[in-house]
ChimeraX commands (.cxc) that place a marker at each C-alpha (Angstrom):
marker #1 position 130.84,86.50,-0.90 radius 0.5
marker #1 position 134.20,85.44,-0.67 radius 0.5
marker #1 position 135.49,86.12,2.48 radius 0.5
marker #1 position 134.29,87.10,5.52 radius 0.5
marker #1 position 135.89,89.07,8.68 radius 0.5
marker #1 position 134.32,91.39,11.40 radius 0.5
marker #1 position 135.13,94.25,9.85 radius 0.5
marker #1 position 134.54,93.74,6.05 radius 0.5
marker #1 position 133.36,91.33,3.35 radius 0.5
marker #1 position 134.57,90.61,-0.15 radius 0.5
marker #1 position 131.75,90.12,-2.35 radius 0.5
marker #1 position 132.55,88.69,-5.96 radius 0.5
marker #1 position 130.37,90.88,-8.59 radius 0.5
marker #1 position 131.14,89.93,-12.29 radius 0.5
marker #1 position 134.42,88.10,-11.56 radius 0.5
marker #1 position 135.58,91.14,-9.62 radius 0.5
marker #1 position 135.73,90.96,-5.83 radius 0.5
marker #1 position 134.95,94.10,-4.19 radius 0.5
marker #1 position 135.83,94.71,-0.30 radius 0.5
marker #1 position 132.77,96.02,1.60 radius 0.5
marker #1 position 133.10,97.01,5.43 radius 0.5
marker #1 position 130.10,96.26,7.43 radius 0.5
marker #1 position 129.13,97.11,11.15 radius 0.5
marker #1 position 129.18,94.17,13.48 radius 0.5
marker #1 position 125.12,93.72,13.17 radius 0.5
marker #1 position 125.33,93.12,9.48 radius 0.5
marker #1 position 128.26,90.55,10.03 radius 0.5
marker #1 position 126.04,88.54,12.79 radius 0.5
marker #1 position 123.61,88.02,10.14 radius 0.5
marker #1 position 125.22,87.43,6.99 radius 0.5
marker #1 position 125.72,84.23,5.49 radius 0.5
marker #1 position 128.90,81.89,5.35 radius 0.5
marker #1 position 131.50,81.76,2.38 radius 0.5
marker #1 position 130.28,81.73,-1.16 radius 0.5
marker #1 position 126.76,82.14,-0.62 radius 0.5
marker #1 position 124.95,84.58,-2.31 radius 0.5
marker #1 position 124.55,88.06,-0.18 radius 0.5
marker #1 position 122.47,91.72,-0.80 radius 0.5
marker #1 position 123.61,94.58,0.72 radius 0.5
marker #1 position 122.66,98.28,0.87 radius 0.5
marker #1 position 126.01,100.04,-0.13 radius 0.5
marker #1 position 127.16,103.27,0.39 radius 0.5
marker #1 position 129.94,104.79,-1.61 radius 0.5
marker #1 position 132.44,107.08,0.01 radius 0.5
marker #1 position 134.76,109.15,-2.34 radius 0.5
marker #1 position 137.71,111.10,-1.41 radius 0.5
marker #1 position 140.69,112.65,-3.25 radius 0.5
marker #1 position 142.95,109.10,-2.33 radius 0.5
marker #1 position 140.09,106.73,-2.18 radius 0.5
marker #1 position 137.24,104.87,-3.19 radius 0.5
marker #1 position 135.19,103.17,-0.26 radius 0.5
marker #1 position 132.33,100.58,-0.29 radius 0.5
marker #1 position 130.19,100.40,3.03 radius 0.5
marker #1 position 127.59,97.80,3.57 radius 0.5
marker #1 position 124.60,97.22,5.60 radius 0.5
marker #1 position 122.15,94.33,5.90 radius 0.5
marker #1 position 119.14,97.08,5.93 radius 0.5
marker #1 position 117.57,100.14,4.99 radius 0.5
marker #1 position 118.04,101.36,8.22 radius 0.5
marker #1 position 121.17,100.82,9.13 radius 0.5
marker #1 position 121.93,102.28,6.20 radius 0.5
marker #1 position 120.05,105.27,7.37 radius 0.5
marker #1 position 121.57,105.64,10.40 radius 0.5
marker #1 position 124.99,105.62,9.06 radius 0.5
marker #1 position 123.80,108.47,6.64 radius 0.5
marker #1 position 122.68,110.37,9.15 radius 0.5
marker #1 position 126.01,109.60,12.31 radius 0.5
marker #1 position 128.25,110.82,8.62 radius 0.5
marker #1 position 126.18,114.32,8.49 radius 0.5
marker #1 position 127.45,115.20,12.29 radius 0.5
marker #1 position 130.32,117.13,11.72 radius 0.5
marker #1 position 133.50,115.36,13.15 radius 0.5
marker #1 position 132.22,112.21,12.35 radius 0.5
marker #1 position 133.49,109.71,9.45 radius 0.5
marker #1 position 132.47,106.71,7.56 radius 0.5
marker #1 position 134.80,104.78,9.75 radius 0.5
marker #1 position 133.98,106.00,12.91 radius 0.5
marker #1 position 129.94,105.50,12.07 radius 0.5
marker #1 position 130.68,101.95,11.38 radius 0.5
marker #1 position 132.06,102.06,14.64 radius 0.5
marker #1 position 128.95,103.23,16.36 radius 0.5
marker #1 position 126.55,100.80,14.82 radius 0.5
marker #1 position 129.01,97.79,15.85 radius 0.5
marker #1 position 128.84,98.83,19.26 radius 0.5
marker #1 position 125.16,99.48,19.70 radius 0.5
marker #1 position 122.45,98.06,18.14 radius 0.5
marker #1 position 120.36,100.16,15.26 radius 0.5
marker #1 position 117.28,100.39,17.31 radius 0.5
marker #1 position 118.96,101.49,20.31 radius 0.5
marker #1 position 121.04,103.55,19.10 radius 0.5
marker #1 position 117.65,105.40,17.86 radius 0.5
marker #1 position 116.41,105.28,21.29 radius 0.5
marker #1 position 119.84,107.04,22.79 radius 0.5
marker #1 position 119.86,109.63,20.36 radius 0.5
marker #1 position 116.21,109.92,20.54 radius 0.5
marker #1 position 116.13,110.07,24.77 radius 0.5
marker #1 position 119.47,112.02,24.58 radius 0.5
marker #1 position 121.65,109.37,26.76 radius 0.5
marker #1 position 124.00,110.88,26.43 radius 0.5
marker #1 position 126.04,108.13,28.88 radius 0.5
marker #1 position 125.11,105.47,26.38 radius 0.5
marker #1 position 126.45,106.70,23.57 radius 0.5
marker #1 position 129.64,107.53,25.22 radius 0.5
marker #1 position 129.76,103.83,26.35 radius 0.5
marker #1 position 130.64,102.65,22.65 radius 0.5
marker #1 position 134.58,102.15,22.10 radius 0.5
marker #1 position 135.59,105.68,20.04 radius 0.5
marker #1 position 133.19,108.07,21.33 radius 0.5
marker #1 position 133.78,110.83,24.00 radius 0.5
marker #1 position 131.65,112.92,25.49 radius 0.5
marker #1 position 131.64,115.88,23.13 radius 0.5
marker #1 position 131.19,112.92,20.04 radius 0.5
marker #1 position 128.07,112.15,22.21 radius 0.5
marker #1 position 126.97,115.88,22.86 radius 0.5
marker #1 position 126.91,116.84,19.05 radius 0.5
marker #1 position 125.03,113.43,18.19 radius 0.5
marker #1 position 122.53,114.06,20.30 radius 0.5
marker #1 position 122.43,118.02,19.15 radius 0.5
marker #1 position 122.19,117.13,15.64 radius 0.5
marker #1 position 120.53,113.89,15.17 radius 0.5
marker #1 position 117.78,114.39,18.04 radius 0.5
marker #1 position 114.94,115.31,16.00 radius 0.5
marker #1 position 115.28,113.17,13.10 radius 0.5
marker #1 position 116.25,110.03,15.58 radius 0.5
marker #1 position 112.77,111.23,17.52 radius 0.5
marker #1 position 110.68,110.74,14.23 radius 0.5
marker #1 position 112.48,107.36,13.53 radius 0.5
marker #1 position 112.04,105.86,16.83 radius 0.5
marker #1 position 108.25,106.85,16.66 radius 0.5
marker #1 position 107.95,105.41,13.29 radius 0.5
marker #1 position 110.25,102.08,14.44 radius 0.5
marker #1 position 107.98,101.60,17.40 radius 0.5
marker #1 position 105.28,100.12,15.72 radius 0.5
marker #1 position 107.18,97.78,13.06 radius 0.5
marker #1 position 110.21,96.51,15.40 radius 0.5
marker #1 position 110.57,93.15,17.22 radius 0.5
marker #1 position 110.99,93.52,20.87 radius 0.5
marker #1 position 114.54,94.51,21.18 radius 0.5
marker #1 position 116.84,92.45,23.27 radius 0.5
marker #1 position 119.30,93.99,26.38 radius 0.5
marker #1 position 122.93,94.02,25.84 radius 0.5
marker #1 position 123.58,91.66,28.47 radius 0.5
marker #1 position 121.43,88.94,26.60 radius 0.5
marker #1 position 123.24,90.02,23.33 radius 0.5
marker #1 position 126.34,89.29,25.34 radius 0.5
marker #1 position 125.11,85.43,26.35 radius 0.5
marker #1 position 123.90,85.07,22.59 radius 0.5
marker #1 position 126.94,85.90,20.95 radius 0.5
marker #1 position 128.93,83.84,24.31 radius 0.5
marker #1 position 126.71,80.68,23.10 radius 0.5
marker #1 position 127.29,81.16,19.57 radius 0.5
marker #1 position 131.38,81.73,19.93 radius 0.5
marker #1 position 131.02,78.29,21.93 radius 0.5
marker #1 position 129.41,76.46,19.25 radius 0.5
marker #1 position 131.63,77.48,16.65 radius 0.5
marker #1 position 134.32,76.67,18.52 radius 0.5
marker #1 position 133.02,73.24,19.13 radius 0.5
marker #1 position 133.12,73.29,15.22 radius 0.5
marker #1 position 129.41,74.30,14.36 radius 0.5
marker #1 position 128.58,76.09,11.34 radius 0.5
marker #1 position 128.09,79.01,11.82 radius 0.5
marker #1 position 124.39,79.23,9.83 radius 0.5
marker #1 position 123.39,76.34,11.64 radius 0.5
marker #1 position 124.52,77.56,15.31 radius 0.5
marker #1 position 123.23,80.54,14.86 radius 0.5
marker #1 position 119.14,79.03,14.17 radius 0.5
marker #1 position 119.56,76.83,16.95 radius 0.5
marker #1 position 120.16,79.70,19.64 radius 0.5
marker #1 position 117.29,81.38,18.23 radius 0.5
marker #1 position 115.08,78.31,18.91 radius 0.5
marker #1 position 117.29,77.59,22.32 radius 0.5
marker #1 position 116.35,81.00,23.38 radius 0.5
marker #1 position 112.88,80.77,23.80 radius 0.5
marker #1 position 112.98,77.29,25.69 radius 0.5
marker #1 position 115.31,78.20,28.60 radius 0.5
marker #1 position 115.72,80.35,31.83 radius 0.5
marker #1 position 116.51,84.21,30.87 radius 0.5
marker #1 position 120.33,84.83,31.62 radius 0.5
marker #1 position 121.57,80.71,31.30 radius 0.5
marker #1 position 124.18,81.02,28.94 radius 0.5
marker #1 position 124.78,76.99,29.78 radius 0.5
marker #1 position 121.79,76.15,29.75 radius 0.5
marker #1 position 121.54,78.12,26.04 radius 0.5
marker #1 position 124.50,76.38,24.59 radius 0.5
marker #1 position 123.18,72.85,26.35 radius 0.5
marker #1 position 119.50,73.33,24.08 radius 0.5
marker #1 position 121.18,74.71,21.32 radius 0.5
marker #1 position 123.34,71.48,21.08 radius 0.5
marker #1 position 120.62,69.03,21.87 radius 0.5
marker #1 position 118.98,70.54,18.90 radius 0.5
marker #1 position 121.65,70.61,16.52 radius 0.5
marker #1 position 122.14,67.29,16.68 radius 0.5
marker #1 position 118.37,66.04,16.26 radius 0.5
marker link #1:1,2 radius 0.2
marker link #1:2,3 radius 0.2
marker link #1:3,4 radius 0.2
marker link #1:4,5 radius 0.2
marker link #1:5,6 radius 0.2
marker link #1:6,7 radius 0.2
marker link #1:7,8 radius 0.2
marker link #1:8,9 radius 0.2
marker link #1:9,10 radius 0.2
marker link #1:10,11 radius 0.2
marker link #1:11,12 radius 0.2
marker link #1:12,13 radius 0.2
marker link #1:13,14 radius 0.2
marker link #1:14,15 radius 0.2
marker link #1:15,16 radius 0.2
marker link #1:16,17 radius 0.2
marker link #1:17,18 radius 0.2
marker link #1:18,19 radius 0.2
marker link #1:19,20 radius 0.2
marker link #1:20,21 radius 0.2
marker link #1:21,22 radius 0.2
marker link #1:22,23 radius 0.2
marker link #1:23,24 radius 0.2
marker link #1:24,25 radius 0.2
marker link #1:25,26 radius 0.2
marker link #1:26,27 radius 0.2
marker link #1:27,28 radius 0.2
marker link #1:28,29 radius 0.2
marker link #1:29,30 radius 0.2
marker link #1:30,31 radius 0.2
marker link #1:31,32 radius 0.2
marker link #1:32,33 radius 0.2
marker link #1:33,34 radius 0.2
marker link #1:34,35 radius 0.2
marker link #1:35,36 radius 0.2
marker link #1:36,37 radius 0.2
marker link #1:37,38 radius 0.2
marker link #1:38,39 radius 0.2
marker link #1:39,40 radius 0.2
marker link #1:40,41 radius 0.2
marker link #1:41,42 radius 0.2
marker link #1:42,43 radius 0.2
marker link #1:43,44 radius 0.2
marker link #1:44,45 radius 0.2
marker link #1:45,46 radius 0.2
marker link #1:46,47 radius 0.2
marker link #1:47,48 radius 0.2
marker link #1:48,49 radius 0.2
marker link #1:49,50 radius 0.2
marker link #1:50,51 radius 0.2
marker link #1:51,52 radius 0.2
marker link #1:52,53 radius 0.2
marker link #1:53,54 radius 0.2
marker link #1:54,55 radius 0.2
marker link #1:55,56 radius 0.2
marker link #1:56,57 radius 0.2
marker link #1:57,58 radius 0.2
marker link #1:58,59 radius 0.2
marker link #1:59,60 radius 0.2
marker link #1:60,61 radius 0.2
marker link #1:61,62 radius 0.2
marker link #1:62,63 radius 0.2
marker link #1:63,64 radius 0.2
marker link #1:64,65 radius 0.2
marker link #1:65,66 radius 0.2
marker link #1:66,67 radius 0.2
marker link #1:67,68 radius 0.2
marker link #1:68,69 radius 0.2
marker link #1:69,70 radius 0.2
marker link #1:70,71 radius 0.2
marker link #1:71,72 radius 0.2
marker link #1:72,73 radius 0.2
marker link #1:73,74 radius 0.2
marker link #1:74,75 radius 0.2
marker link #1:75,76 radius 0.2
marker link #1:76,77 radius 0.2
marker link #1:77,78 radius 0.2
marker link #1:78,79 radius 0.2
marker link #1:79,80 radius 0.2
marker link #1:80,81 radius 0.2
marker link #1:81,82 radius 0.2
marker link #1:82,83 radius 0.2
marker link #1:83,84 radius 0.2
marker link #1:84,85 radius 0.2
marker link #1:85,86 radius 0.2
marker link #1:86,87 radius 0.2
marker link #1:87,88 radius 0.2
marker link #1:88,89 radius 0.2
marker link #1:89,90 radius 0.2
marker link #1:90,91 radius 0.2
marker link #1:91,92 radius 0.2
marker link #1:92,93 radius 0.2
marker link #1:93,94 radius 0.2
marker link #1:94,95 radius 0.2
marker link #1:95,96 radius 0.2
marker link #1:96,97 radius 0.2
marker link #1:97,98 radius 0.2
marker link #1:98,99 radius 0.2
marker link #1:99,100 radius 0.2
marker link #1:100,101 radius 0.2
marker link #1:101,102 radius 0.2
marker link #1:102,103 radius 0.2
marker link #1:103,104 radius 0.2
marker link #1:104,105 radius 0.2
marker link #1:105,106 radius 0.2
marker link #1:106,107 radius 0.2
marker link #1:107,108 radius 0.2
marker link #1:108,109 radius 0.2
marker link #1:109,110 radius 0.2
marker link #1:110,111 radius 0.2
marker link #1:111,112 radius 0.2
marker link #1:112,113 radius 0.2
marker link #1:113,114 radius 0.2
marker link #1:114,115 radius 0.2
marker link #1:115,116 radius 0.2
marker link #1:116,117 radius 0.2
marker link #1:117,118 radius 0.2
marker link #1:118,119 radius 0.2
marker link #1:119,120 radius 0.2
marker link #1:120,121 radius 0.2
marker link #1:121,122 radius 0.2
marker link #1:122,123 radius 0.2
marker link #1:123,124 radius 0.2
marker link #1:124,125 radius 0.2
marker link #1:125,126 radius 0.2
marker link #1:126,127 radius 0.2
marker link #1:127,128 radius 0.2
marker link #1:128,129 radius 0.2
marker link #1:129,130 radius 0.2
marker link #1:130,131 radius 0.2
marker link #1:131,132 radius 0.2
marker link #1:132,133 radius 0.2
marker link #1:133,134 radius 0.2
marker link #1:134,135 radius 0.2
marker link #1:135,136 radius 0.2
marker link #1:136,137 radius 0.2
marker link #1:137,138 radius 0.2
marker link #1:138,139 radius 0.2
marker link #1:139,140 radius 0.2
marker link #1:140,141 radius 0.2
marker link #1:141,142 radius 0.2
marker link #1:142,143 radius 0.2
marker link #1:143,144 radius 0.2
marker link #1:144,145 radius 0.2
marker link #1:145,146 radius 0.2
marker link #1:146,147 radius 0.2
marker link #1:147,148 radius 0.2
marker link #1:148,149 radius 0.2
marker link #1:149,150 radius 0.2
marker link #1:150,151 radius 0.2
marker link #1:151,152 radius 0.2
marker link #1:152,153 radius 0.2
marker link #1:153,154 radius 0.2
marker link #1:154,155 radius 0.2
marker link #1:155,156 radius 0.2
marker link #1:156,157 radius 0.2
marker link #1:157,158 radius 0.2
marker link #1:158,159 radius 0.2
marker link #1:159,160 radius 0.2
marker link #1:160,161 radius 0.2
marker link #1:161,162 radius 0.2
marker link #1:162,163 radius 0.2
marker link #1:163,164 radius 0.2
marker link #1:164,165 radius 0.2
marker link #1:165,166 radius 0.2
marker link #1:166,167 radius 0.2
marker link #1:167,168 radius 0.2
marker link #1:168,169 radius 0.2
marker link #1:169,170 radius 0.2
marker link #1:170,171 radius 0.2
marker link #1:171,172 radius 0.2
marker link #1:172,173 radius 0.2
marker link #1:173,174 radius 0.2
marker link #1:174,175 radius 0.2
marker link #1:175,176 radius 0.2
marker link #1:176,177 radius 0.2
marker link #1:177,178 radius 0.2
marker link #1:178,179 radius 0.2
marker link #1:179,180 radius 0.2
marker link #1:180,181 radius 0.2
marker link #1:181,182 radius 0.2
marker link #1:182,183 radius 0.2
marker link #1:183,184 radius 0.2
marker link #1:184,185 radius 0.2
marker link #1:185,186 radius 0.2
marker link #1:186,187 radius 0.2
marker link #1:187,188 radius 0.2
marker link #1:188,189 radius 0.2
marker link #1:189,190 radius 0.2
marker link #1:190,191 radius 0.2
marker link #1:191,192 radius 0.2
marker link #1:192,193 radius 0.2
view
């Protein structure tokens, strides 16, 4: 990987750099620059453009493919939806017909949310049932926000992304839920060991 931003990555393959659009769920788990990366790629072909979309997991790509099958949802909106909600939470929201949760995603209005539920509810229900046995416990949006804030603080202090993420994941089990300050302190302890 040559370059990494929150919207896309540039991947070197045989001396050629390919720009690949990624959702935030993929961005957060990507390694740093100059490290090897493997993504599940979807190639979107139009008359005037050839665009690549990359996903860390098969599940993310499956959800993306489901979303772009909905009338009125293109690849960019599908990536935006995956960036606004975790894959498992998105599947649950669709399966349970939670249009309010879908409307909370930037770029998704009432009609789009209703169309997503109408067209994908059955597929999402099946996928949700398949996921239940395979998934680790999900974290709430508040827990995710606290982890993201802690990561931002550690990055601002100059720590590299990968060690900072590992420290946060270890620190989560050692602190009281919802304590940003405690999470940062515990993560710092782990980083200086």
